[in-house]
C-alpha positions in Angstrom: 23.2 -37.4 -21.4 23.2 -33.9 -22.0 19.9 -33.6 -23.0 18.4 -35.8 -19.7 20.3 -33.4 -17.9 19.4 -30.0 -19.9 15.3 -31.5 -18.9 16.1 -32.5 -15.3 17.2 -29.0 -15.1 14.3 -27.5 -17.0 11.8 -29.0 -15.1 13.7 -27.8 -11.5 13.3 -24.5 -12.8 10.0 -24.6 -13.9 9.0 -26.2 -10.5 11.1 -23.4 -8.7 9.2 -20.9 -10.5 5.5 -22.4 -9.6 6.9 -22.5 -5.7 7.7 -18.8 -6.2 4.2 -17.7 -7.8 2.7 -19.3 -4.9 4.9 -17.8 -2.4 4.1 -14.0 -4.1 0.1 -15.6 -4.2 0.3 -16.3 -0.2 2.2 -12.9 0.3 -0.3 -11.2 -1.8 -3.4 -12.4 0.0 -1.8 -11.7 3.8 -1.3 -8.1 2.1 -4.9 -8.0 0.9 -6.0 -9.0 4.7 -3.7 -6.4 6.1 -5.9 -3.6 3.9 -9.0 -5.2 5.0 -7.9 -4.7 8.9 -6.5 -1.2 8.3 -9.8 0.1 6.5 -12.3 -1.8 8.7 -10.5 -0.8 11.5 -10.6 3.3 10.2 -14.6 2.6 8.9 -15.2 1.5 12.8 -13.2 4.4 14.4 -16.1 5.8 16.0 -16.9 2.5 17.6 -13.8 2.2 18.9 -13.4 5.8 20.2 -16.7 4.9 22.0 -15.5 1.8 23.8 -12.4 3.2 24.8 -13.5 6.7 25.5 -17.1 6.9 26.2 -17.8 9.8 23.7 -16.1 12.1 20.7 -12.7 13.0 20.9 -10.2 15.8 18.9 -9.5 14.7 15.3 -6.0 14.4 16.6 -7.1 11.5 18.6 -9.8 9.7 16.2 -6.7 9.7 13.3 -4.0 8.8 15.9 -4.8 4.8 14.7 -3.9 5.7 11.1 -0.9 7.9 12.6 0.9 5.3 14.2 0.1 3.0 11.8 1.8 5.0 8.9 4.6 5.8 11.5 5.0 1.7 12.0 5.6 1.5 8.5 7.9 3.9 8.2 9.9 1.7 10.6 9.3 -1.5 9.1 10.6 -0.7 5.8 13.5 1.2 7.6 14.3 -2.4 8.5 13.0 -4.6 6.1 16.3 -5.0 3.9 18.5 -5.1 6.6 16.4 -8.2 8.1 16.2 -9.7 4.7 20.3 -9.2 4.4 20.6 -10.9 7.7 18.2 -14.3 7.9 17.5 -14.9 4.1 14.3 -14.4 2.5 11.8 -17.3 3.7 12.9 -16.6 7.4 12.3 -12.4 6.8 8.8 -12.9 5.2 7.8 -15.5 8.1 8.7 -13.0 10.5 6.6 -10.5 8.5 4.0 -13.0 8.5 3.7 -13.2 12.8 3.9 -9.5 13.2 1.1 -9.0 11.1 -1.0 -11.6 13.3 -1.2 -9.0 15.5 -3.7 -7.8 14.1 -5.6 -10.9 16.2 -4.1 -9.1 19.4 -4.9 -5.9 19.2 -8.7 -6.3 18.8 -8.7 -8.2 22.7 -6.5 -5.0 24.4 -7.4 -3.5 27.2 -7.1 -0.1 26.3 -6.7 2.6 23.0 -3.0 2.8 23.7 -2.8 -0.8 24.1 -4.7 -1.5 21.0 -2.7 1.1 19.3 0.4 -0.6 19.9 -0.5 -3.7 19.0 -2.1 -2.2 15.5 1.3 -0.3 14.9 2.8 -3.6 15.2 0.5 -5.2 12.8 1.6 -2.6 10.0 5.2 -3.2 11.0 4.1 -6.8 9.5 2.5 -5.5 6.8 4.6 -3.2 5.4 7.8 -5.8 5.4 5.2 -7.7 3.2 4.7 -5.5 0.5 8.9 -4.9 0.8 9.1 -8.3 0.4 7.2 -8.9 -2.9 9.7 -7.2 -5.0 12.7 -9.9 -4.4 10.3 -12.7 -5.0 9.2 -11.3 -8.3 12.4 -10.4 -9.5 13.7 -13.8 -8.9 10.6 -15.8 -9.7 8.9 -13.6 -12.3 10.3 -13.4 -16.7 11.7 -9.7 -16.8 8.5 -9.3 -19.6 5.7 -10.3 -16.9 7.4 -8.2 -14.7 5.0 -5.4 -15.0 1.6 -7.9 -14.7 3.2 -8.9 -11.3 3.4 -5.6 -10.1 0.6 -4.4 -11.0 -0.8 -7.4 -9.5 0.6 -6.6 -6.2 0.0 -2.7 -6.2 -4.2 -3.6 -6.4 -3.3 -5.7 -3.3 -4.4 -2.8 -0.6 -7.3 -2.0 -3.0 -8.9 -5.2 -3.4 -9.0 -5.4 0.4 -10.5 -1.9 0.9 -13.0 -2.6 -1.6 -14.2 -5.5 0.1 -14.1 -3.8 3.2 -16.2 -1.1 1.5 -19.1 -3.5 0.1 -19.2 -5.3 3.4 -19.5 -1.8 5.0 -22.5 -0.2 2.1 -24.9 -3.2 2.6 -24.1 -4.3 6.2 -22.7 -1.5 8.1 -25.2 -1.8 11.1 -24.6 -5.5 11.4 -20.7 -4.9 11.5 -20.8 -1.8 13.9 -22.8 -4.0 16.1 -20.0 -5.5 17.6 -16.1 -4.0 16.2 -14.4 -6.3 18.3 -16.2 -9.4 16.5 -16.0 -8.1 12.7 -12.1 -6.9 13.2 -11.5 -10.5 14.7 -12.9 -12.1 11.9 -10.8 -10.2 9.5 -7.8 -10.4 11.4 -8.0 -14.0 11.5 -7.7 -14.5 7.9 -3.6 -13.7 8.6 -3.7 -17.1 10.4 -4.6 -18.9 7.9 -1.9 -17.5 5.2 0.7 -17.6 7.7 0.0 -21.2 7.8 0.0 -21.5 4.2 3.4 -19.4 3.8 4.7 -22.1 6.2 3.9 -24.6 3.8 4.7 -23.1 0.6 7.7 -20.7 1.2 11.7 -21.7 -0.1 15.0 -19.8 0.3 16.5 -17.8 -2.9 19.4 -16.0 -3.5 18.7 -12.1 -3.5 22.4 -11.1 -4.6 22.8 -12.1 -8.0 22.5 -9.6 -10.3 18.8 -10.1 -12.9 20.4 -9.3 -16.2 23.7 -11.4 -15.6 25.1 -14.3 -13.8 27.7 -11.9 -11.9 26.9 -11.0 -8.9 25.9 -7.6 -7.7 27.5 -4.4 -7.0 27.6 -3.8 -3.3 24.2 -1.4 -2.6 23.2 -0.7 0.8 21.5 1.7 2.9 24.6 4.3 2.6 24.9 3.9 -1.1 20.8 4.1 -1.3 20.6 7.2 0.5 23.4 8.7 -1.6 21.1 8.0 -4.4 19.2 11.0 -6.1 16.6 8.5 -7.8 15.4 7.1 -4.4 14.8 10.8 -3.0 12.9 11.9 -6.2 11.0 8.8 -6.1 10.1 8.0 -2.9 9.0 12.1 -2.6 6.8 12.0 -5.2 5.0 9.1 -3.8 4.7 10.7 -0.3 2.2 13.0 -2.4 0.4 10.5 -3.9 -0.1 8.7 -0.4 -1.9 11.4 0.8 -4.1 11.4 -2.0 -4.7 8.0 -2.0 -4.3 6.8 1.7 -6.6 9.7 3.2 -9.3 9.2 0.9 -9.5 5.2 1.6 -9.3 5.7 5.8 -9.7 8.9 7.4 -12.4 10.8 4.5 -15.0 7.9 4.8 -15.3 8.1 8.8 -15.0 12.4 8.9 -16.4 13.3 5.4 -20.2 13.2 6.7 -19.9 15.5 9.7 -18.9 17.7 6.6 -20.9 17.5 4.1 -24.1 15.1 5.6 -25.3 14.2 2.2 -22.0 12.0 1.6 -21.7 8.2 2.9 -17.9 7.9 3.3 -18.2 3.9 3.1 -20.0 4.4 -0.5 -17.6 7.1 -1.8 -14.3 4.6 -0.6 -15.9 1.6 -2.6 -16.1 3.7 -5.7 -12.3 5.0 -4.9 -11.3 1.5 -4.6 -13.6 0.0 -7.1 -12.8 2.0 -9.9 -9.0 1.8 -8.9 -9.0 -1.7 -9.7 -10.4 -0.8 -13.0 -8.0 1.8 -13.5 -5.1 -0.9 -12.5 -6.0 -3.2 -15.5 -5.3 -0.1 -17.9 -1.8 0.8 -16.4 -0.8 -2.9 -16.9 -1.7 -2.8 -20.2 0.1 0.9 -20.9 3.1 -0.3 -19.2 3.4 -3.2 -21.8 3.6 -0.7 -24.5 6.5 1.7 -25.9 4.9 4.9 -24.2 6.7 7.2 -22.4 6.5 6.3 -18.6 6.9 10.0 -17.7 3.9 11.3 -19.7 1.6 8.4 -18.1 2.5 9.8 -14.5 2.3 13.2 -15.2 -1.2 12.9 -17.4 -3.0 10.7 -15.1 -1.6 12.5 -11.9 -3.0 15.4 -12.8 -6.0 14.0 -13.8 -6.7 12.1 -10.5 -6.0 15.4 -7.9 -7.7 17.5 -10.3 -11.0 15.0 -9.9 -10.7 14.5 -6.1 -10.3 18.4 -6.1 -13.7 18.7 -7.9 -15.1 15.7 -5.5 -14.5 18.4 -2.6 -15.7 21.0 -4.1 -19.1 19.5 -5.1 -19.5 17.4 -1.8 -21.9 19.9 -0.4 -23.5 20.9 -3.6 -24.4 17.6 -5.8 -24.0 14.1 -3.9 -23.9 12.9 -7.7 -20.8 14.7 -8.9 -19.3 14.2 -5.9 -19.1 10.1 -6.4 -18.4 10.6 -9.9 -15.5 12.5 -9.3 -13.9 10.2 -6.4 -14.8 7.3 -8.8 -12.9 8.9 -11.9 -10.0 10.0 -9.4 -9.9 6.7 -7.9 -9.6 5.3 -11.8 -6.7 7.5 -12.8 -4.6 6.9 -9.6 -4.1 3.3 -10.4 -3.6 4.0 -14.1 0.1 5.2 -13.1 0.3 3.3 -10.2 1.7 0.0 -11.5 3.5 1.8 -13.7 5.0 4.2 -11.2 6.0 1.0 -8.9 7.7 -0.8 -12.3 10.0 2.0 -12.4 12.9 1.0 -10.8 12.5 -2.8 -11.5 13.2 -1.3 -15.3 16.5 0.5 -13.7 19.9 -1.2 -15.5 21.9 -3.4 -13.1 19.2 -4.8 -10.9 19.3 -7.4 -8.2 16.7 -8.5 -5.8 18.5 -7.1 -2.6 19.4 -3.9 -4.3 15.0 -3.6 -4.6 14.5 -4.5 -1.2 16.9 -1.6 -0.2 15.6 0.6 -2.4 11.8 0.0 -1.9 12.4 0.1 1.9 13.9 3.4 1.9 11.1 4.4 -0.4 7.9 3.2 1.7 9.8 4.7 4.9 10.2 8.0 3.4 7.0 8.3 1.2 4.7 7.2 4.2 6.8 9.8 6.6 6.0 12.6 3.8 2.4 10.9 3.9 2.4 11.1 8.2 3.6 14.5 8.1 1.0 15.8 5.7 -1.6 13.5 7.3 -1.3 15.1 10.8 -1.5 18.8 9.4 -4.4 18.3 8.1 -5.9 16.8 11.1 -5.0 19.8 12.6 -6.5 21.8 10.4 -9.5 20.2 10.1 -9.9 20.2 13.9 -8.6 24.4 14.3 -9.3 25.5 10.5 -12.3 24.0 9.4 -12.8 21.6 6.0 -12.4 24.3 3.8 -8.6 24.7 4.9 -8.0 21.2 5.7 -9.3 20.6 1.9 -7.3 23.2 0.2 -4.2 22.1 2.4 -5.2 18.1 1.2 -5.2 19.6 -2.8 -1.9 21.2 -2.5 -0.3 18.5 -0.3 -0.5 16.4 -3.1 0.6 18.4 -6.1 4.3 17.2 -4.3 3.6 14.2 -6.6 3.9 16.0 -9.8 6.5 18.5 -8.8 8.9 15.2 -7.8 7.5 12.9 -10.5 8.7 15.8 -13.4 12.4 15.4 -11.9 12.8 11.8 -12.2 14.5 9.9 -15.4 12.8 8.4 -18.2 13.3 4.3 -18.0 11.3 3.2 -21.1 
């Protein structure tokens, strides 16, 4: 009788894990479509501005959609944990998926500002999806497989950006001919994944201590804001985001103005493509006994140095620029899965605690990134490419300064 009970419990457990992996797969695909919509909108920025304004505008105005998307991510991440605690993971993720579908609505708005607001709502959904991946991983993925799951989650943005980059490298003229049709097709994928989510999703307990059957000690925003790890971890990532997000969103649309021989779409393709390769290397390193800070600081130094060289050679050698940018993307994402797994390696962790930590993490990191990006665009418009590029590299070094202060979790 006991054997039959154990077998039944094992079967239920396996079915639950399969369900959890299906949920994670749908969320992963949804975040890929978010990346496609964000990067696609950035690549078509000139056409979008032309439609709404009838001509060129200042760099700050042209980048306003990117600012508002990052600002929306700050807001979304602050409320993500609250929504999950109040409504449960299934309903919280459903809300995120609904908001993500505003990418379709945005395309057909009558003016630039309505378009921008709708894209902000899209960003709210996308940001919540990436935060909610963590409790799903925590609840359904075995401890020795979490590094792999988190590595796959971290590469989701790159996959979306990479797909869009390939399309723009080979079909830029066709895609730019009617930006509304292009973005509508990309955005419609979010509807598909919303329907799939309704089919495969289930609720689960987010309060259980992952290391035992005991209930987790209360850990909300109040406790997280007092946690020095959260601040160091988040601010460091703000410097990383400044390096990475600018490289794959703003740079492709503006770099040809200052370095005419550089193809922004190809630059994006190389950074995101080699980032995917780097993710695999980072995942393997994360599964070894190598010290985490050693990985973070060595690859972090190389990613910043390589992109600095890419900018230096932008008007000297196109081959060197592309090569250094690709190497930078490779090193960026060696450290990324290791970095994102750090909270999972901390003691006394629960799915709910992870949601609170990552909610604040993304909010603080995107606040830093948004502030730095705004300063960068102001410098670009007032002082030129050189001043903006120097600030870009110096600002990215914030990652190294703060990462050096993090505890060793291995």
